[in-house]
Backbone as a printed PyTorch tensor [residue, N CA C, xyz], in Angstrom:
tensor([[[-67.3880, 238.3310, -54.5590],
         [-66.3480, 237.3220, -54.3290],
         [-66.3810, 236.3580, -55.4680]],

        [[-65.3840, 235.5090, -55.4970],
         [-65.1350, 234.6080, -56.6520],
         [-65.2490, 233.1710, -56.1080]],

        [[-65.4430, 232.2580, -57.0020],
         [-65.4990, 230.7880, -56.7030],
         [-64.1310, 230.2350, -57.0460]],

        [[-63.4920, 229.5970, -56.0830],
         [-62.1860, 228.8760, -56.3800],
         [-62.2650, 227.8490, -57.5510]],

        [[-63.4230, 227.1790, -57.5960],
         [-63.6590, 226.2100, -58.6420],
         [-63.7270, 226.9000, -59.9810]],

        [[-64.4250, 227.9930, -60.0760],
         [-64.5320, 228.7460, -61.3170],
         [-63.1760, 229.3150, -61.7030]],

        [[-62.2960, 229.7260, -60.7960],
         [-61.0220, 230.2130, -61.0330],
         [-60.2780, 229.1230, -61.9030]],

        [[-60.2970, 227.9100, -61.4290],
         [-59.5940, 226.8010, -62.0990],
         [-60.2740, 226.3670, -63.4100]],

        [[-61.6010, 226.4120, -63.3260],
         [-62.3010, 226.0090, -64.5800],
         [-62.0330, 226.9660, -65.6810]],

        [[-62.1060, 228.3390, -65.4030],
         [-61.8470, 229.2860, -66.3810],
         [-60.4280, 229.2900, -66.8430]],

        [[-59.4520, 228.9690, -65.9330],
         [-58.0870, 228.8750, -66.3420],
         [-57.8220, 227.7200, -67.3020]],

        [[-58.5080, 226.6240, -67.0890],
         [-58.4350, 225.4740, -67.9800],
         [-58.9960, 225.7920, -69.3780]],

        [[-60.0420, 226.5570, -69.4600],
         [-60.5460, 227.0270, -70.7680],
         [-59.5920, 227.8700, -71.4090]],

        [[-58.9760, 228.8470, -70.7140],
         [-57.9440, 229.7100, -71.2670],
         [-56.8230, 228.9520, -71.8360]],

        [[-56.3770, 227.9350, -71.0010],
         [-55.2840, 227.0900, -71.4060],
         [-55.5260, 226.3280, -72.6870]],

        [[-56.7620, 225.7890, -72.7110],
         [-57.1940, 224.9500, -73.8550],
         [-57.1550, 225.7390, -75.1530]],

        [[-57.8060, 227.0080, -75.1610],
         [-57.8100, 227.8180, -76.3930],
         [-56.6530, 228.6710, -76.6280]],

        [[-55.8850, 228.8800, -75.6610],
         [-54.6340, 229.7830, -75.6520],
         [-54.9380, 231.1410, -75.1590]],

        [[-54.1230, 231.5400, -74.2200],
         [-54.2690, 232.8380, -73.6080],
         [-54.0390, 233.9480, -74.6210]],

        [[-54.7460, 235.0680, -74.4240],
         [-54.7370, 236.1750, -75.3330],
         [-54.9780, 237.4620, -74.5420]],

        [[-53.9800, 238.1950, -74.1380],
         [-54.1910, 239.3710, -73.2180],
         [-55.1910, 240.3340, -73.8290]],

        [[-55.2970, 240.4520, -75.1240],
         [-56.1980, 241.3680, -75.7620],
         [-57.6790, 240.9300, -75.3980]],

        [[-57.8800, 239.7110, -75.1290],
         [-59.2230, 239.2510, -74.8360],
         [-59.7900, 239.6490, -73.3900]],

        [[-58.7960, 240.1530, -72.6310],
         [-59.2510, 240.6340, -71.3040],
         [-59.7260, 242.0490, -71.3140]],

        [[-61.0920, 242.1830, -71.6140],
         [-61.6040, 243.4730, -71.8580],
         [-62.3430, 244.0250, -70.5920]],

        [[-62.4810, 243.2630, -69.5400],
         [-63.2070, 243.7460, -68.3690],
         [-62.2670, 243.8150, -67.1690]],

        [[-61.0050, 244.1960, -67.3880],
         [-60.1370, 244.2850, -66.2670],
         [-60.2570, 245.6580, -65.5330]],

        [[-61.1590, 245.6150, -64.5450],
         [-61.4230, 246.8360, -63.7510],
         [-61.2910, 246.4110, -62.2280]],

        [[-60.6350, 247.3150, -61.4980],
         [-60.4320, 247.0600, -60.0900],
         [-60.6430, 248.3850, -59.3150]],

        [[-60.8250, 248.1640, -58.0190],
         [-60.9980, 249.3000, -57.1710],
         [-59.8520, 249.3840, -56.0720]],

        [[-59.3240, 250.4800, -55.8560],
         [-58.3080, 250.6040, -54.8290],
         [-58.7670, 250.1240, -53.4420]],

        [[-57.9860, 249.4470, -52.7320],
         [-58.2730, 249.3170, -51.3390],
         [-58.0530, 250.5300, -50.5340]],

        [[-58.8870, 250.8120, -49.5910],
         [-58.6630, 252.0110, -48.8380],
         [-57.4030, 251.9230, -48.0900]],

        [[-56.6720, 252.9470, -47.8690],
         [-55.3100, 252.8600, -47.1740],
         [-55.4450, 252.4420, -45.6990]],

        [[-56.5940, 252.6720, -45.1250],
         [-56.8020, 252.2590, -43.7230],
         [-58.2530, 252.2800, -43.5030]],

        [[-58.6930, 251.9210, -42.3510],
         [-60.1120, 252.0260, -41.8020],
         [-60.9190, 250.7820, -42.0120]],

        [[-62.2810, 251.0120, -41.6930],
         [-63.0910, 249.7830, -41.7040],
         [-63.3250, 249.1130, -43.0460]],

        [[-63.3770, 249.9260, -44.1000],
         [-63.5920, 249.3600, -45.3990],
         [-62.4450, 248.4470, -45.8560]],

        [[-61.1890, 248.8700, -45.5890],
         [-60.0260, 248.0600, -45.8420],
         [-60.0920, 246.7600, -45.0220]],

        [[-60.2900, 246.8980, -43.7280],
         [-60.3540, 245.7240, -42.8610],
         [-61.3990, 244.7590, -43.2970]],

        [[-62.5340, 245.1970, -43.6560],
         [-63.6110, 244.3400, -44.0770],
         [-63.3110, 243.5810, -45.3010]],

        [[-62.6790, 244.2850, -46.3190],
         [-62.4030, 243.6640, -47.5710],
         [-61.2850, 242.6020, -47.3730]],

        [[-60.2650, 242.9310, -46.6800],
         [-59.1470, 241.9840, -46.3750],
         [-59.6360, 240.8010, -45.5890]],

        [[-60.5580, 241.0050, -44.6240],
         [-61.0670, 239.8610, -43.8630],
         [-61.8520, 238.9460, -44.7220]],

        [[-62.7720, 239.5500, -45.6280],
         [-63.5240, 238.6800, -46.4850],
         [-62.6520, 237.9220, -47.4630]],

        [[-61.6520, 238.4750, -47.9360],
         [-60.7450, 237.7590, -48.8700],
         [-59.9150, 236.6830, -48.0740]],

        [[-59.5540, 236.9860, -46.8490],
         [-58.7930, 235.9760, -46.1050],
         [-59.6450, 234.7020, -45.8050]],

        [[-60.9450, 235.0070, -45.4740],
         [-61.8310, 233.8660, -45.2750],
         [-62.0880, 233.1040, -46.5540]],

        [[-62.1950, 233.7210, -47.6610],
         [-62.3450, 233.0670, -48.9480],
         [-61.0980, 232.1820, -49.2530]],

        [[-59.9560, 232.6760, -49.0680],
         [-58.7200, 231.9160, -49.2050],
         [-58.6710, 230.6500, -48.3490]],

        [[-58.9940, 230.8530, -47.0700],
         [-59.0480, 229.8360, -46.0520],
         [-60.0470, 228.6810, -46.4370]],

        [[-61.1780, 229.0490, -47.0440],
         [-62.1380, 228.0650, -47.3750],
         [-61.8730, 227.3790, -48.7310]],

        [[-60.8120, 227.9230, -49.4580],
         [-60.5790, 227.3950, -50.8230],
         [-59.6870, 226.0940, -50.9490]],

        [[-59.2760, 225.6450, -49.7840],
         [-58.5470, 224.3720, -49.7550],
         [-57.2610, 224.4410, -50.5890]],

        [[-56.6110, 225.6240, -50.5260],
         [-55.3460, 225.9060, -51.3090],
         [-55.5240, 226.2630, -52.7910]],

        [[-56.7060, 226.4020, -53.2290],
         [-56.9320, 226.6520, -54.6390],
         [-56.9250, 228.1220, -54.8960]],

        [[-56.6220, 228.9670, -53.9040],
         [-56.4100, 230.5010, -54.0090],
         [-55.0700, 230.7140, -53.3330]],

        [[-54.3560, 231.6690, -53.8560],
         [-53.0980, 232.1890, -53.2090],
         [-53.4250, 232.8990, -51.8840]],

        [[-52.6190, 232.6820, -50.9690],
         [-52.7590, 233.4640, -49.6500],
         [-52.5230, 234.9010, -49.9160]],

        [[-53.0250, 235.6760, -49.0090],
         [-52.7780, 237.1810, -49.1240],
         [-51.3580, 237.4610, -48.8120]],

        [[-50.7550, 238.3280, -49.5460],
         [-49.3520, 238.7450, -49.5210],
         [-49.1320, 239.9620, -48.5060]],

        [[-50.1210, 240.4840, -48.0980],
         [-50.1030, 241.7910, -47.2790],
         [-49.5290, 242.9760, -48.1420]],

        [[-49.5440, 242.7200, -49.3880],
         [-49.0910, 243.7790, -50.3900],
         [-50.2780, 244.1440, -51.2710]],

        [[-51.5200, 243.6110, -51.0280],
         [-52.6590, 243.8010, -51.8290],
         [-53.0050, 245.3370, -51.8000]],

        [[-53.2510, 245.8350, -53.0160],
         [-53.6920, 247.2500, -53.1710],
         [-54.9430, 247.4230, -53.8990]],

        [[-55.5000, 246.4200, -54.5130],
         [-56.6580, 246.5290, -55.3040],
         [-57.6530, 245.2810, -55.0660]],

        [[-58.8910, 245.4920, -55.3520],
         [-60.0150, 244.5460, -55.3810],
         [-60.4840, 244.3870, -56.8070]],

        [[-60.5180, 243.2380, -57.3670],
         [-60.9720, 243.0720, -58.7220],
         [-62.5190, 243.2170, -58.8020]],

        [[-62.9610, 243.8910, -59.8370],
         [-64.4140, 243.9110, -60.1810],
         [-64.7620, 243.0900, -61.4230]],

        [[-63.7960, 243.0840, -62.3040],
         [-63.9310, 242.2580, -63.5270],
         [-62.5100, 241.5620, -63.7000]],

        [[-62.5200, 240.4360, -64.3600],
         [-61.2900, 239.6590, -64.6260],
         [-60.6600, 239.0810, -63.3500]],

        [[-61.4700, 239.0550, -62.3400],
         [-61.0370, 238.5550, -60.9630],
         [-60.6510, 237.0560, -60.9640]],

        [[-61.4600, 236.3030, -61.6470],
         [-61.0730, 234.9090, -61.6750],
         [-59.7940, 234.5910, -62.3860]],

        [[-59.5010, 235.2870, -63.4980],
         [-58.1990, 235.1820, -64.2050],
         [-57.0690, 235.7510, -63.3580]],

        [[-57.3400, 236.7840, -62.6520],
         [-56.1960, 237.3870, -61.8190],
         [-55.9370, 236.4550, -60.6890]],

        [[-56.9510, 235.8480, -60.1030],
         [-56.7140, 234.9010, -58.8860],
         [-55.9630, 233.7330, -59.4200]],

        [[-56.2310, 233.2490, -60.6560],
         [-55.4800, 232.1210, -61.1110],
         [-53.9890, 232.3890, -61.2970]],

        [[-53.8070, 233.5390, -61.9120],
         [-52.3880, 233.9820, -62.2450],
         [-51.6410, 234.2060, -60.9700]],

        [[-52.2750, 234.7530, -59.9220],
         [-51.5970, 234.9450, -58.5520],
         [-51.3330, 233.5890, -58.0140]],

        [[-52.1710, 232.5790, -58.1080],
         [-51.8490, 231.2490, -57.6410],
         [-50.7700, 230.6390, -58.4000]],

        [[-50.8570, 230.7330, -59.7740],
         [-49.8610, 230.1050, -60.6660],
         [-48.4640, 230.5250, -60.3200]],

        [[-48.3310, 231.7930, -59.8580],
         [-46.9920, 232.3980, -59.5310],
         [-46.3640, 231.7300, -58.3270]],

        [[-47.1740, 231.1640, -57.4990],
         [-46.7420, 230.5660, -56.2340],
         [-46.9570, 229.0050, -56.2030]],

        [[-47.7710, 228.5420, -57.0890],
         [-48.1250, 227.0970, -57.1440],
         [-49.1870, 226.6980, -56.1190]],

        [[-49.8240, 225.6430, -56.3820],
         [-50.8070, 225.1000, -55.5360],
         [-51.6590, 223.9900, -56.2430]],

        [[-52.5900, 223.3720, -55.5300],
         [-53.3960, 222.3530, -56.1330],
         [-54.3590, 222.8530, -57.0760]],

        [[-54.8390, 222.0100, -58.0100],
         [-55.9170, 222.2880, -58.9940],
         [-56.7840, 221.0520, -59.2490]],

        [[-58.0540, 221.2480, -59.2630],
         [-58.8680, 220.0630, -59.6140],
         [-58.9900, 219.9750, -61.0900]],

        [[-58.4470, 220.7830, -61.9140],
         [-58.4370, 220.6360, -63.4540],
         [-57.3410, 219.7830, -63.8810]],

        [[-57.7180, 218.6780, -64.5360],
         [-56.7810, 217.6130, -64.9150],
         [-55.8430, 218.1690, -66.0540]],

        [[-56.3220, 219.1470, -66.8760],
         [-55.5160, 219.6050, -67.8680],
         [-54.4390, 220.6440, -67.4090]],

        [[-54.5470, 221.0470, -66.1400],
         [-53.5890, 221.9450, -65.5540],
         [-52.6720, 221.2730, -64.5430]],

        [[-52.8890, 220.0150, -64.2450],
         [-52.2350, 219.3180, -63.2240],
         [-50.9190, 218.7610, -63.5980]],

        [[-49.9640, 218.6410, -62.6090],
         [-48.7880, 217.7560, -62.7250],
         [-49.1840, 216.4150, -62.0790]],

        [[-48.1810, 215.5860, -61.7850],
         [-48.4640, 214.1850, -61.2510],
         [-48.9580, 214.2950, -59.8790]],

        [[-48.7010, 215.3700, -59.0970],
         [-49.1220, 215.4970, -57.7490],
         [-50.4650, 216.2660, -57.6720]],

        [[-51.0980, 216.4980, -58.6970],
         [-52.3550, 217.2630, -58.8680],
         [-52.2060, 218.6980, -58.4750]],

        [[-50.9350, 219.2090, -58.5480],
         [-50.6680, 220.6270, -58.4750],
         [-50.6600, 221.2700, -59.7780]],

        [[-50.6420, 222.6060, -59.8530],
         [-50.5740, 223.2590, -61.0810],
         [-49.2310, 222.9040, -61.7410]],

        [[-49.3360, 222.5990, -63.0620],
         [-48.0360, 222.3940, -63.8350],
         [-47.7880, 223.6830, -64.4580]],

        [[-47.0710, 224.4910, -63.7740],
         [-46.8520, 225.8890, -64.1950],
         [-45.9830, 225.9490, -65.5140]],

        [[-45.0780, 225.0510, -65.6030],
         [-44.2000, 224.9370, -66.7920],
         [-45.0680, 224.7050, -68.0750]],

        [[-46.0520, 223.8180, -67.9540],
         [-46.9390, 223.5400, -69.0420],
         [-47.7620, 224.7670, -69.3960]],

        [[-48.2770, 225.3600, -68.3850],
         [-49.1480, 226.5580, -68.5890],
         [-48.3430, 227.7330, -69.1440]],

        [[-47.1170, 227.8870, -68.7880],
         [-46.2340, 229.0480, -69.2510],
         [-45.7250, 228.8220, -70.6270]],

        [[-46.0000, 227.6170, -71.2660],
         [-45.5840, 227.3360, -72.7180],
         [-46.3420, 228.3560, -73.5800]],

        [[-47.5580, 228.7770, -73.1700],
         [-48.2670, 229.8500, -73.8950],
         [-47.6060, 231.1530, -73.4430]],

        [[-46.9740, 231.8250, -74.3420],
         [-46.2330, 233.0620, -74.0790],
         [-47.1800, 234.1220, -73.3390]],

        [[-48.3680, 234.1880, -73.8530],
         [-49.3010, 235.2010, -73.1850],
         [-49.6530, 234.8150, -71.7630]],

        [[-49.8770, 233.5860, -71.4790],
         [-50.1900, 233.1430, -70.1200],
         [-48.9590, 233.3560, -69.2990]],

        [[-47.8040, 233.1600, -69.8110],
         [-46.5510, 233.4430, -69.0270],
         [-46.4710, 234.9600, -68.6720]],

        [[-46.7760, 235.7550, -69.6610],
         [-46.7990, 237.1800, -69.4320],
         [-47.7310, 237.6280, -68.2720]],

        [[-49.0550, 237.0070, -68.5160],
         [-50.0590, 237.2550, -67.5000],
         [-49.6810, 236.8470, -66.0510]],

        [[-49.0900, 235.7620, -65.8550],
         [-48.6110, 235.2130, -64.5900],
         [-47.3840, 236.0650, -64.0320]],

        [[-46.4820, 236.3100, -64.8840],
         [-45.2420, 237.0390, -64.4290],
         [-45.3100, 238.5170, -64.3690]],

        [[-46.1410, 239.1080, -65.2700],
         [-46.0880, 240.5670, -65.3680],
         [-47.5310, 241.2150, -65.0950]],

        [[-48.5760, 240.5100, -65.4820],
         [-49.9110, 240.9800, -65.3590],
         [-50.3670, 241.6800, -66.6800]],

        [[-51.3540, 242.5830, -66.5740],
         [-51.8860, 243.2340, -67.7380],
         [-52.4880, 244.5830, -67.2490]],

        [[-52.9310, 245.4300, -68.1490],
         [-53.4000, 246.7410, -67.8400],
         [-54.8050, 246.6400, -67.1710]],

        [[-55.0380, 247.4900, -66.2510],
         [-56.2760, 247.5280, -65.4780],
         [-56.8010, 248.9700, -65.4740]],

        [[-58.1390, 249.1520, -65.4970],
         [-58.7850, 250.3740, -65.1690],
         [-59.0080, 250.5050, -63.6440]],

        [[-58.5140, 251.4870, -63.0130],
         [-58.4430, 251.5130, -61.6210],
         [-59.5020, 252.5950, -61.0980]],

        [[-60.4140, 252.2040, -60.2780],
         [-61.3900, 253.0530, -59.6510],
         [-60.8470, 253.5880, -58.2750]],

        [[-60.8730, 254.8910, -57.9770],
         [-60.3530, 255.2960, -56.7070],
         [-61.0970, 254.7200, -55.4790]],

        [[-60.4580, 254.4770, -54.4140],
         [-61.0160, 253.8530, -53.2500],
         [-62.1000, 254.6890, -52.6350]],

        [[-62.1830, 256.0300, -52.8640],
         [-63.1990, 256.8200, -52.2490],
         [-64.6220, 256.4220, -52.8100]],

        [[-64.6080, 255.9510, -53.9990],
         [-65.8820, 255.4980, -54.6380],
         [-66.5060, 254.3730, -53.7620]],

        [[-65.6520, 253.5550, -53.1480],
         [-66.2470, 252.4840, -52.3860],
         [-67.0020, 253.0040, -51.1130]],

        [[-66.4620, 254.0060, -50.4550],
         [-67.1230, 254.4750, -49.2800],
         [-68.3160, 255.4060, -49.5890]],

        [[-68.1820, 256.1270, -50.6350],
         [-69.2080, 257.0540, -51.0690],
         [-70.4050, 256.4800, -51.6430]],

        [[-70.1750, 255.3540, -52.4320],
         [-71.2140, 254.5800, -53.1140],
         [-71.1280, 253.1280, -52.7590]],

        [[-71.6880, 252.6360, -51.6840],
         [-71.4900, 251.3020, -51.1910],
         [-71.9160, 250.2100, -52.3240]],

        [[-72.8510, 250.5480, -53.0850],
         [-73.3630, 249.6260, -54.0420],
         [-72.5080, 249.5210, -55.2490]],

        [[-71.5960, 250.4460, -55.4390],
         [-70.8190, 250.4910, -56.7570],
         [-70.1590, 249.2000, -57.0910]],

        [[-69.3950, 248.6530, -56.1950],
         [-68.6290, 247.5070, -56.4690],
         [-69.5630, 246.2500, -56.9660]],

        [[-70.6050, 246.1370, -56.2910],
         [-71.4900, 244.9390, -56.5660],
         [-72.1450, 245.1560, -57.9680]],

        [[-72.5580, 246.3960, -58.2380],
         [-73.2210, 246.7210, -59.5790],
         [-72.1120, 246.6100, -60.6240]],

        [[-70.9080, 247.1440, -60.4060],
         [-69.9480, 247.0130, -61.4370],
         [-69.4710, 245.6270, -61.7050]],

        [[-69.3260, 244.9030, -60.6340],
         [-68.9650, 243.5580, -60.7600],
         [-70.0460, 242.7090, -61.6370]],

        [[-71.2660, 242.8880, -61.3700],
         [-72.3990, 242.2770, -62.1370],
         [-72.2710, 242.6870, -63.6190]],

        [[-72.0050, 243.9330, -63.8620],
         [-72.0230, 244.4840, -65.2110],
         [-70.7840, 243.8760, -65.9960]],

        [[-69.6190, 243.8450, -65.3540],
         [-68.4000, 243.2940, -65.9870],
         [-68.4530, 241.8170, -66.1380]],

        [[-69.1540, 241.0540, -65.3660],
         [-69.1980, 239.6750, -65.4920],
         [-70.3720, 239.1790, -66.3600]]])
């Protein structure tokens, strides 16, 4: 799982130095199972994380298909930036302490990341059920 504060702190660093999609070298995700207990557990854990985030993470869209193992903080920020929300990072704020998405999108790469995304390596969902420790080990290695 990720830290909402780290999502915003990392985003502020990217904003400060300038986004560069080529620097996202750890974009690995795993498919959500199409149904069953693994899917339900993952979605519930993410819903609880969003609820505890005080608006600093985007709500689930019910269209989620993947779980990030690497580049998750960046992906979470881009998902929030697409819909807007509060941020504790002064350099990312507008006058109401919400994300100033216009300012962020002045960097063309950040705009692309928010609006279109980037390429990911996708691990099939079967790996999650057959190797329960895989996601944890992969996440540690990628971060």
